[in-house]
C-alpha positions in Angstrom: -81.5 -49.5 -3.6 -85.1 -50.1 -2.5 -86.8 -53.5 -2.7 -90.6 -54.0 -2.2 -91.9 -56.9 -0.1 -95.6 -57.8 0.2 -96.0 -59.0 3.8 -98.6 -60.4 6.1 -98.4 -59.5 9.7 -98.3 -62.6 12.0 -100.2 -60.7 14.6 -103.3 -59.0 13.1 -103.1 -61.0 9.8 -103.4 -57.9 7.6 -101.2 -57.4 4.5 -99.0 -54.4 3.6 -96.1 -53.4 1.4 -92.6 -52.8 2.9 -90.2 -50.6 0.9 -86.9 -51.9 2.3 -83.6 -50.1 1.6 -80.8 -52.6 1.2 -77.1 -52.0 1.6 -73.9 -54.1 1.6 -73.5 -55.6 5.0 -72.0 -58.6 6.8 -75.2 -59.0 8.9 -77.6 -56.3 10.1 -80.8 -56.8 12.1 -83.8 -54.5 11.6 -87.4 -54.3 12.5 -90.5 -52.8 10.9 -93.8 -52.0 12.7 -97.0 -53.3 11.2 -98.9 -50.3 9.8 -102.2 -51.9 11.0 -101.5 -53.0 14.5 -98.0 -51.7 15.3 -96.5 -55.1 16.0 -92.7 -55.1 15.5 -91.7 -57.6 12.9 -88.0 -58.5 12.9 -85.7 -59.1 10.0 -82.1 -59.3 9.0 -80.0 -58.8 5.8 -76.5 -60.0 4.9 -74.3 -60.0 1.8 -71.7 -57.5 0.5 -72.5 -58.1 -3.2 -75.8 -58.1 -5.1 -75.5 -61.7 -6.1 -75.1 -63.0 -2.5 -77.4 -60.5 -0.7 -80.1 -62.1 1.4 -83.0 -60.6 3.3 -85.0 -62.6 5.9 -88.2 -61.3 7.5 -90.0 -63.1 10.3 -93.4 -63.1 8.8 -95.2 -64.4 5.8 -93.9 -63.0 2.5 -96.8 -62.9 -0.1 -96.5 -63.0 -3.8 -95.8 -59.6 -5.3 -97.5 -60.3 -8.6 -101.0 -59.2 -7.6 -101.9 -55.6 -8.3 -101.8 -53.3 -5.3 -105.2 -52.0 -4.2 -105.6 -48.2 -3.7 -105.9 -48.5 0.0 -102.9 -50.7 0.5 -100.7 -49.6 3.4 -96.9 -49.0 3.0 -94.0 -48.7 5.3 -90.5 -47.5 4.4 -87.6 -49.0 6.3 -83.8 -48.7 6.0 -81.6 -50.0 8.8 -78.7 -47.8 7.5 -80.4 -44.5 6.9 -83.1 -42.8 9.0 -86.4 -43.1 7.1 -89.9 -41.8 7.0 -92.0 -44.7 8.1 -95.3 -43.9 6.3 -93.7 -42.9 2.9 -95.1 -44.7 -0.2 -93.2 -42.8 -2.9 -89.8 -41.1 -3.4 -90.9 -37.9 -1.6 -90.8 -36.2 0.9 -87.5 -36.2 2.8 -86.9 -39.7 4.3 -88.9 -41.5 1.6 -85.9 -42.6 -0.5 -82.9 -43.4 1.7 -80.0 -42.4 -0.7 -81.7 -39.1 -1.5 -82.2 -38.5 2.2 -78.5 -38.6 2.8 -77.7 -36.5 -0.3 -80.3 -33.9 0.8 -79.1 -33.8 4.4 -75.3 -33.9 3.7 -74.9 -32.3 0.3 -73.2 -34.0 -2.7 -69.6 -33.5 -1.5 -70.1 -34.7 2.1 -72.3 -37.6 0.9 -69.6 -38.9 -1.5 -67.0 -38.6 1.3 -69.3 -40.4 3.8 -70.0 -43.2 1.4 -66.3 -43.5 0.5 -65.3 -43.8 4.2 -68.1 -46.2 4.9 -67.2 -48.6 2.1 -63.5 -48.4 3.1 -64.5 -49.3 6.7 -66.6 -52.3 5.6 -63.7 -53.6 3.4 -61.2 -53.1 6.2 -63.4 -54.9 8.7 -63.7 -57.9 6.3 -60.1 -58.1 4.9 -57.7 -56.2 7.0 -59.0 -56.7 10.6 -58.9 -60.6 10.5 -55.2 -60.4 9.7 -54.5 -57.8 12.4 -56.5 -59.9 14.9 -54.4 -62.9 14.1 -51.2 -60.9 14.4 -52.2 -59.4 17.8 -53.2 -62.8 19.2 -49.7 -64.2 18.4 -48.3 -61.0 20.0 -50.2 -61.5 23.2 -49.2 -65.2 23.3 -45.6 -64.4 22.8 -45.3 -66.6 19.8 -42.5 -64.7 18.0 -42.1 -67.1 15.1 -45.8 -67.0 14.1 -46.0 -63.3 14.8 -43.1 -62.6 12.3 -44.7 -65.0 9.7 -48.1 -63.3 9.8 -46.5 -59.8 9.7 -44.5 -60.7 6.7 -46.8 -63.0 4.7 -50.2 -61.3 5.5 -49.3 -57.7 6.2 -46.3 -57.2 3.9 -43.6 -56.5 6.5 -40.2 -56.5 4.7 -38.0 -57.0 7.8 -37.7 -59.4 10.7 -39.0 -58.0 14.1 -36.5 -59.6 16.5 -36.9 -57.6 19.7 -39.9 -57.1 22.0 -39.9 -53.4 21.2 -40.0 -54.1 17.5 -42.9 -56.6 17.8 -44.9 -54.2 20.0 -44.3 -51.4 17.4 -45.4 -53.6 14.5 -48.5 -54.9 16.4 -49.8 -51.5 17.4 -49.0 -49.9 14.1 -51.0 -52.6 12.3 -53.9 -52.2 14.8 -53.8 -48.4 14.4 -53.8 -48.6 10.6 -56.9 -50.9 10.6 -58.9 -49.0 13.2 -58.2 -45.7 11.5 -59.8 -46.9 8.3 -62.7 -48.5 10.2 -63.5 -45.4 12.2 -62.8 -43.0 9.5 -60.8 -39.8 9.6 -63.3 -37.0 8.9 -63.9 -34.9 12.0 -61.7 -36.9 14.3 -59.3 -35.4 16.9 -57.4 -38.7 17.5 -54.2 -37.2 16.1 -54.4 -34.2 18.4 -55.0 -36.3 21.5 -52.2 -38.8 20.7 -49.8 -36.1 19.7 -50.5 -34.2 22.9 -49.8 -37.3 25.0 -46.7 -38.1 23.1 -45.3 -34.6 23.6 -46.0 -34.7 27.4 -44.7 -38.2 27.7 -41.4 -37.3 25.9 -40.9 -34.2 27.9 -41.5 -36.0 31.2 -38.9 -38.7 30.2 -36.3 -36.0 29.4 -36.9 -34.1 32.6 -37.7 -36.8 35.2 -35.8 -40.2 35.2 -38.3 -41.5 37.7 -41.1 -41.2 35.1 -39.4 -43.5 32.7 -38.6 -46.1 35.5 -42.2 -46.0 36.7 -43.5 -46.3 33.1 -41.3 -49.4 32.5 -42.3 -51.0 35.8 -46.0 -50.6 35.2 -45.6 -51.7 31.6 -44.3 -55.1 32.8 -47.6 -55.7 34.7 -49.9 -54.5 31.9 -50.4 -57.8 30.0 -53.9 -58.4 31.4 -54.9 -54.9 30.7 -53.5 -55.1 27.1 -55.5 -58.3 26.5 -58.7 -56.8 27.9 -58.4 -53.7 25.7 -57.8 -55.9 22.7 -60.9 -58.0 23.5 -63.1 -54.9 23.7 -61.6 -53.4 20.6 -62.3 -56.6 18.7 -65.9 -56.5 19.9 -66.1 -52.9 18.7 -64.9 -53.8 15.3 -67.1 -56.9 15.0 -70.2 -54.8 15.8 -69.1 -52.0 13.4 -72.4 -52.0 11.6 -74.3 -51.4 14.8 -72.7 -48.0 15.4 -71.5 -46.9 11.9 -74.4 -44.5 11.3 -73.3 -42.6 14.3 -70.5 -41.3 12.1 -73.1 -39.2 10.2 -72.7 -36.5 12.8 -69.1 -35.8 11.6 -70.4 -34.9 8.1 -73.2 -32.5 9.0 -72.9 -28.8 8.5 -74.1 -26.4 11.2 -77.9 -26.9 11.8 -78.2 -29.7 9.3 -79.2 -32.4 11.8 -82.7 -31.0 11.8 -83.4 -32.8 8.5 -83.5 -36.0 10.6 -85.8 -34.9 13.4 -88.9 -36.7 12.1 -87.1 -39.8 10.8 -86.3 -43.1 12.4 -83.4 -45.6 12.2 -85.0 -49.0 12.3 -82.3 -51.2 13.9 -83.0 -54.2 16.1 -79.8 -54.1 18.0 -80.1 -51.0 20.1 -78.8 -52.8 23.2 -75.3 -52.9 21.5 -75.1 -49.1 21.2 -77.3 -48.1 24.1 -74.4 -47.6 26.5 -72.6 -45.3 24.1 -75.8 -43.3 23.3 -75.8 -41.6 26.7 -72.2 -40.4 26.4 -71.4 -40.0 22.7 -73.1 -37.3 20.7 -72.2 -39.0 17.5 -74.1 -42.2 18.4 -76.7 -43.5 15.9 -79.6 -42.3 18.0 -78.2 -38.9 18.5 -77.3 -38.5 14.9 -80.9 -39.2 13.9 -82.5 -36.6 16.2 -84.8 -36.8 19.2 -87.6 -38.8 17.5 -85.2 -41.4 16.3 -83.7 -41.8 19.8 -87.2 -42.5 21.2 -88.2 -44.9 18.5 -85.0 -46.9 17.7 -85.0 -50.4 19.0 
């Protein structure tokens, strides 16, 4: 959906119209450059339903009742879809965010992308808080509360009574939640984990020292386990900062060129900047060279 905002730049004082694409989000920061002076005006949006959706823009919002003059300047911004900044209608490519994705991905891939994206948003809001609580009790060694949360919040039908059982439950819950959040299209996680499992099982069968070493190191891994969980939680909490990087999984060969002249207007590039240099599916990479230079 696109909403129109009549704005007045707090730098040059000129007015313009912002065509802002809105999507369900917990909280997403964006920016829009003034079309007159280029000043970056910050904003944010939040709300997962239409009735509670809120947009805040750090400049004066003018009344939209006055007729627009022929020379009025427009900007088109969507923090979730790379957009064509100067567009003032539904054409060309990049002017209407939903159509941009449909044109770039095709109907089938677009439906699949939106399905995974909405499932990830719901998992982050509903499932992850329960898993986070469960894993905190696991790290604390609070066996009673761990069992209660597993049974009451996650539907476990039996009582995990041993350390091995609790570890299995904790990591299975984490794996289920993060699989939904990161999506399954185009991933190689199953191959990587399966390869490690086969090598690990073979090493245990052939070399007893491997199992003894594995157990010994496992006893001293509590701090590492906690650190990994902390980083994973940060990753999930900032899901909306990197989610558009998943677009790269849905493109066909050569289709990324559709985004070369478009820009992703996010005001949280510092959160994803470290991954941009190493991950070809990062938001900046998914949007093409121009987006990488112009995303904040």
